[in-house]
C-alpha positions as CSV (number, residue, x, y, z in Angstrom):
1,S,-104.6,-28.4,19.8
2,S,-101.0,-27.8,19.4
3,T,-98.7,-24.8,19.4
4,T,-95.0,-24.1,18.8
5,V,-92.5,-21.9,20.3
6,S,-88.9,-21.0,19.3
7,I,-85.7,-21.6,21.3
8,D,-82.2,-20.4,20.7
9,V,-79.5,-23.1,21.4
10,L,-76.2,-21.3,21.7
11,K,-72.8,-22.8,20.8
12,A,-70.9,-24.1,23.8
13,D,-67.6,-22.5,24.5
14,S,-64.4,-24.5,24.1
15,L,-61.5,-24.1,26.5
16,I,-57.7,-24.1,26.1
17,T,-55.4,-24.9,29.0
18,W,-51.8,-23.8,28.4
19,S,-49.1,-23.1,31.1
20,A,-46.2,-20.8,30.3
21,P,-43.3,-23.0,29.2
22,S,-39.8,-22.9,30.8
23,A,-37.2,-20.7,29.3
24,I,-35.2,-22.0,26.4
25,T,-31.8,-21.2,24.9
26,Y,-31.3,-19.5,21.6
27,G,-31.0,-22.1,18.9
28,T,-33.6,-24.4,20.5
29,A,-36.5,-24.8,18.0
30,L,-40.1,-24.7,19.3
31,S,-41.5,-28.1,19.9
32,S,-44.3,-29.9,21.7
33,T,-42.3,-29.2,24.9
34,Q,-43.3,-25.6,24.6
35,L,-46.4,-25.9,22.2
36,N,-48.3,-28.2,24.6
37,A,-51.7,-26.6,25.1
38,S,-54.6,-28.9,25.9
39,K,-58.2,-28.4,24.6
40,S,-61.6,-29.2,26.2
41,V,-63.2,-30.5,23.0
42,P,-61.8,-32.2,20.0
43,G,-60.5,-29.9,17.4
44,I,-57.4,-28.4,15.8
45,L,-54.8,-26.3,17.7
46,A,-52.9,-23.9,15.5
47,Y,-49.7,-22.3,17.1
48,T,-48.0,-19.1,16.3
49,P,-45.0,-19.2,15.9
50,A,-45.3,-22.8,14.6
51,A,-43.3,-25.8,15.8
52,G,-39.7,-25.7,14.5
53,T,-39.4,-22.0,14.7
54,V,-36.2,-20.7,16.3
55,L,-36.8,-17.6,18.2
56,D,-34.3,-14.8,18.8
57,S,-33.3,-14.4,22.4
58,G,-35.5,-12.1,24.5
59,A,-37.8,-12.1,27.5
60,N,-41.6,-12.5,27.5
61,Q,-42.0,-13.4,23.9
62,T,-45.6,-14.3,23.0
63,L,-46.7,-17.8,21.9
64,S,-50.3,-18.0,20.5
65,V,-52.6,-20.9,19.9
66,T,-56.1,-21.0,18.3
67,L,-58.6,-23.9,18.8
68,T,-60.9,-24.8,15.9
69,P,-63.4,-27.4,17.3
70,D,-64.3,-30.4,15.2
71,N,-68.0,-30.0,16.3
72,T,-69.5,-26.8,15.1
73,N,-71.7,-26.7,18.2
74,Y,-68.6,-25.3,19.9
75,N,-67.1,-21.9,19.6
76,G,-63.4,-21.8,18.8
77,T,-61.0,-20.0,21.2
78,S,-57.4,-18.8,21.5
79,T,-54.9,-18.0,24.2
80,T,-51.3,-16.8,24.6
81,V,-48.4,-17.5,26.9
82,S,-45.0,-15.9,27.3
83,I,-41.6,-17.6,26.9
84,D,-38.1,-16.4,27.7
85,V,-35.4,-17.2,25.1
86,L,-32.0,-17.0,26.7
87,K,-28.7,-16.1,24.9
88,A,-26.7,-19.1,23.9
89,D,-23.2,-19.4,25.3
90,S,-20.2,-19.0,23.0
91,S,-17.0,-21.1,23.6
92,I,-13.3,-20.7,23.0
93,T,-10.9,-23.5,22.2
94,W,-7.2,-22.6,23.0
95,S,-4.3,-24.9,23.8
96,A,-1.4,-23.8,25.8
97,P,1.4,-22.7,23.4
98,S,4.9,-24.1,23.4
99,A,7.6,-22.2,25.3
100,I,9.3,-19.2,23.6
101,T,12.6,-17.5,24.3
102,Y,12.8,-14.0,25.6
103,G,13.0,-11.5,22.7
104,S,10.4,-13.4,20.6
105,A,7.3,-11.3,20.2
106,L,3.9,-12.9,20.6
107,T,2.4,-14.0,17.2
108,T,-0.4,-16.1,15.9
109,N,1.7,-19.1,16.8
110,E,0.8,-18.3,20.4
111,L,-2.4,-16.2,20.0
112,N,-4.4,-18.8,18.1
113,A,-7.6,-19.3,20.0
114,V,-10.7,-20.5,18.0
115,A,-14.2,-19.4,18.9
116,S,-17.3,-21.5,18.4
117,I,-19.1,-18.8,16.4
118,P,-18.1,-15.8,14.3
119,G,-17.0,-12.8,16.3
120,T,-13.9,-10.9,17.5
121,L,-11.1,-12.2,19.6
122,V,-9.1,-9.6,21.6
123,Y,-5.8,-10.8,23.2
124,S,-4.0,-9.6,26.3
125,P,-1.0,-9.1,25.9
126,T,-1.5,-8.2,22.3
127,N,0.2,-9.5,19.2
128,G,3.7,-8.2,19.0
129,T,4.3,-8.0,22.8
130,V,7.6,-9.1,24.1
131,L,7.2,-10.8,27.5
132,N,9.8,-10.9,30.2
133,A,11.3,-14.3,30.9
134,G,9.3,-16.4,33.4
135,T,7.2,-19.5,33.8
136,N,3.4,-19.9,33.8
137,Q,2.7,-16.4,32.4
138,T,-1.0,-15.8,31.6
139,L,-2.3,-15.1,28.1
140,S,-5.9,-14.0,28.0
141,V,-8.5,-13.7,25.2
142,S,-11.9,-12.0,25.3
143,F,-14.5,-13.0,22.6
144,T,-17.3,-10.8,21.4
145,P,-19.8,-12.6,19.1
146,A,-20.8,-11.0,15.9
147,D,-24.4,-11.8,16.9
148,T,-24.5,-10.2,20.3
149,N,-28.3,-10.4,20.5
150,N,-28.3,-14.1,20.6
151,Y,-24.9,-15.1,22.0
152,T,-23.0,-14.3,25.1
153,G,-19.3,-13.5,25.0
154,A,-16.5,-15.7,26.4
155,N,-13.1,-15.5,28.0
156,A,-10.2,-17.9,28.2
157,N,-6.7,-18.1,29.6
158,V,-3.7,-20.2,28.8
159,L,-0.2,-20.3,30.4
160,I,3.1,-19.8,28.5
161,N,6.7,-20.2,29.6
162,V,9.3,-17.6,28.3
163,N,12.8,-19.0,28.5
164,L,15.9,-16.9,29.3
165,A,17.8,-15.7,26.3
166,N,21.5,-16.2,25.9
167,M,23.8,-13.2,25.8
168,T,27.6,-13.4,25.4
169,V,30.0,-10.6,26.2
170,S,33.5,-11.3,24.8
171,V,36.2,-8.8,25.8
172,S,39.0,-8.0,23.3
173,N,42.6,-8.4,24.4
174,A,44.8,-5.3,24.7
175,S,48.4,-4.4,25.4
176,R,50.4,-1.4,26.4
177,P,54.0,-0.7,27.7
178,F,54.7,-0.4,31.4
179,G,54.1,3.0,32.9
180,L,51.3,4.2,30.6
181,N,47.6,4.4,31.3
182,N,45.4,1.6,30.1
183,P,44.2,2.0,26.5
184,P,40.4,2.1,25.8
185,F,39.0,-1.4,26.1
186,S,36.5,-2.9,23.8
187,G,34.5,-6.1,23.3
188,L,31.6,-7.7,21.4
189,T,28.2,-8.4,22.8
190,T,25.9,-10.9,21.0
191,G,22.3,-11.9,21.8
192,L,21.2,-8.5,23.2
193,R,17.7,-7.7,22.1
194,T,17.3,-4.4,20.3
195,G,15.8,-1.9,22.6
196,D,17.1,-3.3,25.8
197,S,19.2,-0.6,27.4
198,I,22.0,-2.8,28.7
199,T,25.4,-1.2,28.3
200,V,28.8,-2.8,28.7
201,T,32.0,-1.1,29.9
202,Y,35.3,-2.7,30.5
203,A,37.9,-2.4,33.3
204,S,41.1,-3.9,34.6
205,A,42.7,-3.7,38.0
206,A,46.0,-2.8,36.3
207,T,47.3,0.7,36.8
208,S,50.1,2.6,35.2
209,S,52.4,1.4,38.0
210,S,51.5,-2.2,37.7
211,P,54.5,-4.4,36.8
212,V,54.9,-6.2,33.5
213,G,52.6,-9.1,33.2
214,T,49.1,-10.1,32.2
215,Y,45.9,-8.8,33.8
216,P,42.2,-9.7,33.2
217,I,39.9,-7.3,31.5
218,L,36.4,-7.8,32.8
219,P,33.1,-6.5,31.5
220,I,30.7,-4.4,33.6
221,L,27.1,-4.5,32.7
222,S,24.8,-1.6,33.4
223,D,21.0,-2.4,33.3
224,V,19.2,0.9,33.3
225,S,16.0,-0.7,31.9
226,G,15.8,-3.7,34.2
227,R,16.2,-6.3,31.4
228,L,19.2,-8.2,32.6
229,A,17.1,-10.7,34.4
230,N,15.9,-12.0,31.1
231,Y,19.3,-13.3,30.0
232,V,21.8,-16.0,30.8
233,V,25.0,-14.0,30.5
234,T,28.3,-15.7,29.5
235,T,31.3,-13.5,29.8
236,N,34.7,-14.1,28.2
237,A,37.3,-12.0,29.9
238,G,40.0,-10.3,27.9
239,T,43.7,-10.1,28.8
240,L,45.7,-6.9,29.2
241,T,49.4,-7.5,28.5
242,I,51.8,-5.0,30.0
243,T,55.0,-5.1,28.1
244,K,58.4,-3.8,29.0
245,A,58.9,-0.1,28.4
246,L,61.8,1.6,26.6
247,V,64.5,3.6,28.4
248,S,66.4,6.6,27.3
249,M,70.1,5.8,27.3
250,T,73.2,7.8,26.6
251,I,76.9,7.0,26.8
252,A,80.0,9.2,26.7
253,G,83.6,9.5,27.9
254,D,84.6,12.2,30.3
255,H,87.1,13.3,27.5
256,N,87.4,12.3,23.9
257,P,89.8,11.9,22.2
258,V,92.2,10.4,24.8
259,L,95.9,9.6,24.7
260,L,97.1,6.1,24.6
261,A,97.3,4.6,28.1
262,Q,95.3,7.5,29.5
263,S,92.5,6.7,31.8
264,V,89.0,7.7,30.7
265,K,85.7,7.4,32.6
266,V,82.9,6.1,30.4
267,T,79.4,6.9,31.8
268,S,76.1,5.6,30.7
269,T,72.8,7.1,31.8
270,V,69.7,5.0,31.8
271,T,66.6,7.1,32.5
272,S,62.8,7.1,32.0
273,A,60.0,9.5,32.7
274,L,58.1,6.7,34.2
275,N,58.1,5.4,37.8
276,P,59.6,3.3,39.2
277,K,62.9,4.2,37.4
278,P,65.0,1.6,35.6
279,T,67.2,-0.6,37.7
280,G,69.7,-3.3,36.9
281,T,73.1,-3.2,35.3
282,V,75.0,-2.0,32.2
283,Q,77.5,-4.2,30.5
284,F,80.4,-2.2,28.9
285,S,82.4,-3.6,26.0
286,V,85.3,-2.4,23.9
287,D,85.1,-3.4,20.3
288,T,82.5,-6.1,21.1
289,V,84.6,-7.6,23.9
290,N,82.9,-7.3,27.4
291,V,85.0,-5.4,30.0
292,G,84.6,-6.8,33.4
293,A,81.3,-7.5,35.1
294,A,78.1,-5.6,34.5
295,V,78.0,-2.4,36.4
296,P,75.0,-1.7,38.7
297,I,73.0,1.4,37.9
298,V,73.0,3.9,40.7
299,S,70.6,6.9,40.4
300,G,70.3,6.3,36.7
301,V,74.1,6.1,36.1
302,A,76.6,3.4,35.5
303,S,80.3,4.2,35.0
304,I,83.6,2.4,34.2
305,D,87.2,3.5,34.0
306,L,89.0,2.3,30.9
307,V,92.7,2.4,29.9
308,L,93.1,1.7,26.2
309,T,96.6,0.6,25.0
310,N,95.9,0.5,21.3
311,A,95.7,3.7,19.3
312,G,92.8,4.3,16.9
313,A,89.0,4.5,17.0
314,H,87.3,2.1,19.4
315,V,83.6,1.3,19.8
316,I,82.7,1.6,23.4
317,R,79.2,0.2,24.0
318,G,77.0,0.2,27.0
319,A,74.3,-2.5,27.0
320,Y,71.5,-2.0,29.5
321,L,70.4,-5.5,30.5
322,G,66.9,-4.5,31.4
323,D,64.8,-5.3,34.5
324,I,61.3,-6.5,35.2
325,N,59.7,-3.4,33.7
326,Y,62.2,-2.1,31.1
327,T,63.5,-3.7,28.0
328,T,67.1,-4.1,27.1
329,T,68.9,-1.6,24.9
330,N,72.4,-0.4,24.1
331,R,74.2,2.7,22.9
332,P,77.7,3.0,21.4
333,V,80.3,5.8,21.5
334,I,83.3,6.1,19.3
335,L,86.4,6.8,21.5
336,Q,89.4,8.1,19.6
337,V,92.7,7.0,21.2
338,N,95.7,8.9,20.0
339,A,99.4,7.8,20.5
340,P,101.4,10.6,22.3
341,N,104.7,11.9,20.9
342,E,107.9,10.1,22.2
343,G,108.9,11.2,25.6
344,R,105.5,12.3,26.9
345,L,105.0,11.7,30.6
346,V,101.6,11.0,32.1
347,L,101.2,11.3,35.9
348,I,98.5,9.2,37.6
349,P,97.9,10.1,41.2
350,Q,97.4,7.1,43.5
351,N,95.2,6.9,46.5
352,D,98.2,6.8,48.9
353,G,99.5,10.1,47.6
354,T,102.3,8.6,45.4
355,Q,102.5,9.3,41.7
356,M,102.5,6.6,39.0
357,I,104.6,7.9,36.1
358,R,103.6,6.5,32.8
359,F,106.1,7.2,30.0
360,L,106.0,6.4,26.3
361,G,109.4,5.9,24.8
362,D,110.5,5.2,21.3
363,G,110.2,1.5,21.8
364,V,113.9,0.6,21.4
365,S,115.7,2.8,24.0
366,D,116.0,2.8,27.8
367,Y,115.4,6.0,29.8
368,V,116.4,7.4,33.2
369,I,113.4,9.0,35.1
370,E,114.4,12.0,37.3
371,S,112.4,14.3,39.6
372,S,113.0,17.9,40.7
373,S,111.4,20.5,43.0
374,D,113.0,23.5,41.3
375,L,113.9,22.4,37.7
376,V,117.6,22.9,38.6
377,S,118.5,19.9,40.7
378,W,117.3,16.5,39.4
379,T,117.1,13.4,41.5
380,Y,117.4,10.0,39.9
381,L,114.2,7.9,40.4
382,G,115.1,4.8,38.4
383,N,115.7,3.3,35.0
384,T,112.9,2.2,32.7
385,T,112.9,-1.3,31.3
386,L,112.0,-1.8,27.7
387,A,108.3,-2.5,27.4
388,L,105.9,-3.5,24.7
389,D,105.1,-0.6,22.4
390,G,107.6,1.7,24.4
391,L,105.2,2.1,27.3
392,Y,107.0,2.4,30.7
393,E,105.6,2.8,34.3
394,L,107.2,3.4,37.7
395,T,106.0,4.9,41.0
396,D,107.5,7.9,42.9
397,G,107.0,6.9,46.5
398,A,108.5,10.2,47.8
399,A,105.9,12.4,46.0
400,P,103.7,12.8,49.1
401,S,106.4,14.7,51.0
402,A,107.4,17.1,48.2
403,P,105.7,20.5,48.0
404,I,106.0,20.4,44.2
405,R,107.3,17.9,41.8
406,F,108.7,17.9,38.3
407,Y,109.7,14.9,36.2
408,R,111.8,14.2,33.2
409,A,112.9,11.2,31.1
410,V,116.5,11.1,29.8
411,K,117.3,8.7,27.0
412,F,120.7,6.8,27.3
């Protein structure tokens, strides 16, 4: 006999072996390096995400695989692993810029870094900054990617040299007369950057009492903002010229008019309100002809005694010849000389007590000169001798012993 029984034959399980792959960097497409599961039976492995997929950065991202066996006697299976996708690095390309000169603000000529991907570049110092002069100064840039999920930021530095700027201070020349205070000095400054609080004043060692001559005017720079170290400063000194000062001068006779042959003292004063006072000499002249040597000034005064023998108006001139500090000048006075009437006697006391008797006759006659103590008794002194223009002179040697003395001239 025979009989039958039933038996269930179940599908065998398939098996997938898949180790978690190493981390990759954003931008790396999935490949067999990551999608490398192995199967226990022949069949088809289907991955999710598929090969060629570029994952965003992130940790523990799931990779899945499903096995479909070729033999239907096997059950399919699936499994997962995790993968870390790291952020990709960004990069900056930035060449060291050429040197600039102090006063030039930073621009895109210097701040010209290029990033490897889109994003924002932030510079330090910023565009428009004016750096102090110096070598190997650091410029920095910080890059923030537009896609911060998948890229890291970056930083870079370069060095720049900032050369000294040229500044020139030229002092203007000035002049003044001797004895006065110095005038306000001035000058021209070029190359100074706007905003730098460097001020320039000017000074000279010359004072109001400095003698005539030339003196340097020097600039004095005040650097309240600490910017002077950024410049190469060229200074062109000015010159203060002290010229001779004017004097105040007068001239006069001790009497005017005077009689022909009468002595007159002509005095010239030469003064100044300044110190030291004028020194030197005064040259006197009569009608443009110098009289004797120049007379030294003593306490501001120079004098000369003149005897004029020609009647009329005469120009008496005093010419101050100047000194180291005072300029020359001259002043005239008109001295009127009148001829006395015939027979006029003029007495000129002498240093020894005698009397010089000067007598103007008629120019054609001789005269007897007599003296008296009482106007009653007359004593003969001598005869005159005819002289040019009728002018006669003789000396009374006995005059010192007489208590009083009268004189007369008698024509014969």
